[in-house]
N, C-alpha and C positions, 0 to 999 in steps of 0.2 A: 122332918126338920126339927121338930122337938129334941130329938136324941142329939142332933148337931148342937142345938142351944146348951142343952146339958154338958155336952163334951167341952164347948167352950168354957163354961164355968168351972170345970172339975179337972179336967188334963193340965199337964204342966206345960207349961210356955214352950220349950224347947221341943217336944213331942208334937205339939199341936203345930210348930212353924214346919217340922219335917213332912208331918202328914198333910198339913196342907198345901205347902209349897211345891213338894215333890212331883206331883203330878203337872201342873203349871211348869217347872222347869221343864221336864223331858218334852212338854209337849211344845213348848219353843225351841228346844233343841233340836227336834224330828222338822218343825218347821225349817228352821234355818237349814239343816241338810238338805231336805226337799229342795229348796231355793238355790243352793250350791250346786247341787246334782242337775238341777234344771238349766241352770245358768251355764254348765259344763256341756249339757248336751243340748 
């Protein structure tokens, strides 16, 4: 946790946004794809 806090204070904003939002975005896309396939079948 301490390393993440240090990263939040030292890294560039753009890099942090990509690194922290990319996993959440991928997870939401996988969930939406699962729901779509579940609806079809």
